[in-house]
Residue frames as a rotation matrix with the C-alpha (Angstrom) as fourth column:
GLY 1
0.102 -0.902 -0.419 -15.00
-0.786 0.185 -0.590 9.09
0.610 0.390 -0.690 -6.25
LEU 2
0.686 0.037 -0.726 -13.56
0.211 0.945 0.248 5.90
0.696 -0.324 0.641 -4.84
SER 3
0.192 -0.692 0.696 -11.61
-0.928 -0.359 -0.102 5.65
0.320 -0.626 -0.711 -1.62
TYR 4
0.285 -0.225 -0.932 -9.65
-0.022 0.970 -0.241 2.68
0.958 0.089 0.271 -0.27
THR 5
0.276 -0.184 0.944 -9.28
-0.959 -0.121 0.256 1.38
0.067 -0.975 -0.210 3.26
TRP 6
-0.240 -0.382 -0.893 -7.54
-0.261 0.911 -0.319 -1.76
0.935 0.156 -0.318 4.52
ILE 7
0.716 0.442 0.540 -8.60
-0.667 0.206 0.716 -3.99
0.205 -0.873 0.442 7.37
PHE 8
-0.343 -0.868 -0.359 -5.92
-0.531 0.494 -0.688 -5.86
0.775 -0.045 -0.630 9.29
ASN 9
-0.854 0.047 -0.518 -7.11
0.351 0.788 -0.506 -8.87
0.384 -0.614 -0.690 11.34
ASN 10
-0.031 0.992 -0.126 -10.68
0.907 0.081 0.414 -7.50
0.421 -0.101 -0.901 11.45
ASN 11
0.278 0.060 -0.959 -9.56
0.626 -0.768 0.134 -4.01
-0.728 -0.638 -0.251 12.56
THR 12
0.965 0.053 0.257 -9.36
0.230 -0.641 -0.732 -0.89
0.126 0.766 -0.630 10.38
LEU 13
0.089 -0.995 -0.048 -5.71
0.985 0.081 0.153 -0.25
-0.148 -0.061 0.987 9.50
TYR 14
0.934 0.184 -0.307 -4.97
0.180 -0.983 -0.040 3.40
-0.309 -0.018 -0.951 10.19
VAL 15
0.230 -0.867 0.442 -2.12
0.972 0.186 -0.140 4.43
0.039 0.462 0.886 7.88
GLN 16
0.701 -0.125 -0.702 -0.10
0.093 -0.960 0.265 7.54
-0.707 -0.251 -0.661 8.52
GLU 17
0.960 -0.273 -0.058 1.96
-0.118 -0.207 -0.971 9.06
0.253 0.939 -0.231 5.75
ASP 18
0.241 -0.945 0.222 5.18
-0.892 -0.306 -0.334 9.04
0.383 -0.117 -0.916 7.72
SER 19
0.326 -0.092 0.941 4.90
-0.624 0.727 0.287 5.41
-0.710 -0.680 0.180 8.90
ARG 20
-0.697 -0.652 0.298 5.97
-0.276 0.628 0.728 2.18
-0.662 0.425 -0.617 7.21
ARG 21
-0.352 0.656 0.668 2.60
0.762 0.615 -0.203 1.72
-0.544 0.438 -0.716 5.50
PHE 22
-0.724 0.148 -0.674 1.09
-0.420 -0.869 0.260 3.57
-0.547 0.472 0.692 2.55
VAL 23
-0.090 0.755 0.650 -2.25
0.666 0.531 -0.525 3.13
-0.741 0.386 -0.550 0.75
SER 24
-0.977 -0.204 0.056 -2.40
0.164 -0.564 0.810 4.53
-0.134 0.800 0.584 -2.79
GLN 25
-0.191 0.956 -0.221 -5.71
0.015 -0.223 -0.975 6.34
-0.981 -0.189 0.028 -3.22
GLU 26
-0.196 0.074 -0.978 -5.17
-0.949 -0.266 0.170 6.01
-0.248 0.961 0.123 -6.99
THR 27
-0.382 -0.043 -0.923 -4.90
-0.556 0.809 0.193 2.19
0.738 0.587 -0.333 -7.15
GLY 28
0.704 0.645 0.296 -5.86
-0.606 0.330 0.723 1.03
0.369 -0.689 0.624 -3.65
ASN 29
0.308 -0.670 -0.675 -2.53
0.257 0.742 -0.619 -0.82
0.916 0.017 0.401 -3.29
LEU 30
0.970 -0.122 0.211 -1.17
-0.234 -0.214 0.949 -1.24
-0.070 -0.969 -0.236 0.23
TYR 31
0.317 -0.938 -0.137 2.61
-0.038 0.131 -0.991 -0.90
0.948 0.320 0.006 0.56
ILE 32
0.994 -0.102 0.037 4.52
-0.029 0.074 0.997 -2.03
-0.104 -0.992 0.071 3.66
ALA 33
0.347 -0.938 -0.001 8.20
-0.477 -0.175 -0.861 -1.17
0.808 0.300 -0.508 4.14
LYS 34
-0.649 -0.744 0.158 10.44
-0.542 0.306 -0.783 -3.35
0.534 -0.594 -0.602 6.30
VAL 35
0.353 0.863 -0.361 7.90
-0.372 0.483 0.793 -6.05
0.859 -0.145 0.491 7.11
GLU 36
-0.637 -0.484 0.600 7.99
-0.720 0.095 -0.687 -7.06
0.276 -0.870 -0.409 10.79
PRO 37
-0.904 0.294 -0.311 6.45
0.351 0.925 -0.144 -10.01
0.245 -0.240 -0.939 12.70
SER 38
-0.585 0.722 -0.370 3.67
0.168 -0.338 -0.926 -7.67
-0.794 -0.603 0.077 13.90
ASP 39
-0.450 0.381 -0.807 2.58
-0.835 -0.499 0.230 -7.27
-0.315 0.778 0.543 10.24
VAL 40
-0.973 0.065 -0.223 1.66
-0.028 0.920 0.392 -10.97
0.231 0.387 -0.893 9.93
GLY 41
-0.510 0.858 0.064 -2.05
0.062 0.111 -0.992 -11.54
-0.858 -0.502 -0.110 9.57
ASN 42
-0.202 0.570 0.796 -5.00
0.954 0.300 0.027 -11.09
-0.224 0.765 -0.604 7.19
TYR 43
-0.776 -0.068 -0.627 -5.42
-0.041 -0.987 0.157 -7.95
-0.630 0.147 0.763 5.06
THR 44
-0.110 0.830 0.547 -8.75
0.937 0.271 -0.222 -7.05
-0.333 0.488 -0.807 3.47
CYS 45
-0.975 -0.206 0.088 -9.32
0.223 -0.878 0.424 -4.17
-0.010 0.432 0.902 1.05
VAL 46
-0.009 0.984 -0.179 -12.51
0.786 -0.104 -0.609 -2.10
-0.618 -0.146 -0.772 1.33
VAL 47
-0.877 -0.186 0.444 -13.51
0.451 -0.636 0.626 0.14
0.166 0.749 0.641 -1.61
THR 48
-0.178 0.815 -0.551 -16.00
0.645 -0.327 -0.691 2.91
-0.743 -0.478 -0.468 -0.92
ASN 49
-0.555 0.172 0.814 -17.97
0.663 -0.500 0.557 4.87
0.503 0.849 0.163 -3.51
SER 50
-0.840 0.171 -0.515 -18.98
0.323 -0.605 -0.728 8.08
-0.436 -0.778 0.453 -1.75
GLU 51
-0.755 0.590 -0.287 -21.49
-0.644 -0.584 0.494 9.08
0.124 0.557 0.821 -4.43
ALA 52
-0.132 0.706 -0.696 -23.37
-0.250 0.656 0.713 5.77
0.959 0.268 0.090 -4.24
GLU 53
0.002 0.040 0.999 -22.78
-0.990 -0.144 0.008 5.58
0.144 -0.989 0.039 -0.47
GLN 54
0.967 0.248 -0.064 -21.72
-0.242 0.966 0.091 1.93
0.084 -0.072 0.994 -0.84
SER 55
-0.016 -0.976 0.218 -18.68
-0.962 0.074 0.264 -0.13
-0.274 -0.205 -0.940 0.15
VAL 56
0.845 0.131 -0.518 -17.40
-0.308 0.912 -0.271 -3.45
0.437 0.389 0.811 -1.16
GLN 57
0.337 -0.712 0.616 -15.06
-0.796 0.134 0.590 -5.65
-0.503 -0.689 -0.522 0.81
GLY 58
0.187 -0.376 -0.908 -12.62
-0.758 0.532 -0.376 -8.00
0.625 0.759 -0.185 -0.91
PRO 59
0.827 0.050 -0.561 -11.45
0.202 0.903 0.378 -11.41
0.525 -0.426 0.737 0.35
PRO 60
0.795 -0.585 0.162 -8.79
-0.407 -0.316 0.857 -11.52
-0.450 -0.747 -0.489 3.08
THR 61
0.636 -0.708 -0.308 -5.20
-0.120 0.303 -0.945 -11.93
0.763 0.638 0.107 1.92
PRO 62
0.927 -0.303 -0.219 -2.80
0.309 0.291 0.905 -13.55
-0.210 -0.907 0.364 4.40
LEU 63
0.506 -0.856 0.107 0.66
-0.554 -0.417 -0.721 -12.13
0.661 0.305 -0.685 4.94
THR 64
0.961 -0.270 -0.054 3.25
0.229 0.672 0.704 -14.54
-0.154 -0.689 0.708 6.36
LEU 65
0.474 -0.874 -0.105 6.98
-0.865 -0.485 0.128 -14.20
-0.162 0.030 -0.986 6.99
ARG 66
0.786 -0.326 -0.525 9.48
0.035 0.871 -0.489 -16.66
0.617 0.367 0.696 5.65
SER 67
0.858 -0.479 0.186 12.06
-0.254 -0.080 0.964 -17.73
-0.447 -0.874 -0.190 8.20
ASP 68
0.465 -0.706 0.533 14.53
0.733 0.645 0.215 -19.10
-0.496 0.291 0.818 5.59
GLY 69
-0.008 -0.486 -0.874 15.24
-0.047 -0.873 0.486 -15.68
-0.999 0.045 -0.016 4.09
VAL 70
-0.742 -0.198 0.640 14.51
0.576 0.302 0.760 -16.92
-0.344 0.933 -0.110 0.55
MET 71
-0.729 0.420 -0.540 12.68
-0.442 -0.892 -0.097 -14.39
-0.523 0.168 0.836 -1.57
GLY 72
0.130 0.821 0.556 10.75
0.099 0.547 -0.831 -16.96
-0.987 0.163 -0.010 -3.58
GLU 73
0.259 0.068 0.964 9.94
0.870 0.417 -0.263 -17.01
-0.419 0.907 0.048 -7.26
TYR 74
0.676 0.071 0.733 10.11
0.517 -0.755 -0.403 -13.27
0.525 0.652 -0.547 -7.96
GLU 75
-0.348 -0.857 -0.381 13.18
0.934 -0.281 -0.221 -11.23
0.082 -0.433 0.898 -7.23
PRO 76
0.314 0.454 -0.834 12.61
0.565 -0.795 -0.220 -7.69
-0.763 -0.402 -0.506 -5.91
LYS 77
-0.309 -0.398 0.864 12.71
0.907 -0.397 0.142 -4.88
0.286 0.827 0.484 -8.42
ILE 78
-0.577 0.083 -0.812 12.52
0.336 -0.883 -0.329 -1.13
-0.745 -0.463 0.481 -8.16
GLU 79
-0.097 0.629 0.772 9.58
0.986 -0.044 0.159 0.46
0.134 0.776 -0.616 -9.98
VAL 80
-0.595 -0.139 -0.792 9.74
0.315 -0.946 -0.070 4.15
-0.739 -0.292 0.607 -10.73
ARG 81
0.008 0.658 0.753 6.98
0.998 -0.056 0.038 6.04
0.067 0.751 -0.657 -12.56
PHE 82
-0.290 -0.153 -0.945 8.19
0.384 -0.923 0.031 9.60
-0.876 -0.354 0.327 -12.59
PRO 83
0.838 0.537 0.100 6.68
0.333 -0.357 -0.873 11.96
-0.433 0.764 -0.477 -15.14
GLU 84
0.299 -0.753 0.586 9.08
0.897 0.011 -0.443 13.11
0.327 0.658 0.678 -17.83
THR 85
-0.588 -0.414 0.695 8.83
0.162 -0.902 -0.401 16.67
0.792 -0.123 0.597 -16.48
THR 86
0.112 0.591 -0.799 7.75
0.976 0.086 0.200 17.77
0.187 -0.802 -0.567 -13.01
TYR 87
-0.246 -0.112 0.963 6.84
0.159 -0.984 -0.074 21.37
0.956 0.135 0.260 -12.31
ALA 88
0.138 0.271 -0.953 6.79
0.982 0.091 0.168 22.92
0.132 -0.958 -0.253 -8.85
ALA 89
0.763 0.166 0.625 6.30
0.118 -0.986 0.119 26.41
0.636 -0.017 -0.771 -7.49
LYS 90
-0.318 -0.930 0.187 9.32
0.015 -0.202 -0.979 27.93
0.948 -0.308 0.078 -5.77
GLY 91
-0.671 -0.048 0.740 9.21
-0.702 -0.282 -0.654 27.16
0.240 -0.958 0.156 -2.05
SER 92
0.468 0.882 0.060 6.66
-0.871 0.449 0.199 24.35
0.148 -0.146 0.978 -2.41
SER 93
-0.267 -0.485 0.833 7.19
-0.590 0.765 0.257 20.68
-0.762 -0.423 -0.491 -1.47
VAL 94
0.186 0.258 -0.948 7.43
-0.913 0.402 -0.070 17.93
0.363 0.879 0.311 -4.05
LYS 95
0.013 -0.104 0.994 6.97
-0.609 0.788 0.091 14.22
-0.793 -0.607 -0.053 -3.33
LEU 96
0.062 -0.050 -0.997 8.21
-0.896 0.438 -0.078 11.60
0.440 0.898 -0.018 -5.81
GLU 97
0.462 0.230 0.857 7.45
-0.707 0.678 0.199 8.00
-0.535 -0.698 0.476 -4.93
CYS 98
-0.170 -0.556 -0.814 9.48
-0.812 0.547 -0.204 4.91
0.559 0.626 -0.545 -5.68
PHE 99
0.566 0.481 0.670 8.49
-0.783 0.569 0.253 1.39
-0.259 -0.667 0.698 -4.67
ALA 100
-0.687 -0.708 -0.165 10.47
-0.726 0.677 0.122 -1.82
0.025 0.204 -0.979 -4.34
LEU 101
0.453 0.886 -0.095 8.39
-0.891 0.454 -0.012 -4.76
0.033 0.090 0.995 -5.46
GLY 102
-0.574 -0.624 -0.530 8.99
-0.604 0.760 -0.241 -8.43
0.553 0.182 -0.813 -4.80
LYS 103
0.591 0.756 -0.281 7.73
-0.404 0.579 0.708 -11.55
0.698 -0.305 0.648 -3.16
């Protein structure tokens, strides 16, 4: 299977589930909540195929902060992809994810 890792300014970005950052192991997307000045820099995605024992690194993508507070061309939107029915065992934990997208 494939796994995804992100590099931030030439250092591996260690993402914890309870922090502001989240990497989807389904799509490889990196999500950052409440962007801060410390988040500014270059982000590079690394895709690893464990069966082939190979990794591929994409090009760096710069993240910059706008000081004028203008969102740009795309307004933020909320994207929800909940299944029509969700089953859970009594006493278990369920996690439903919702992401705000925008530029």
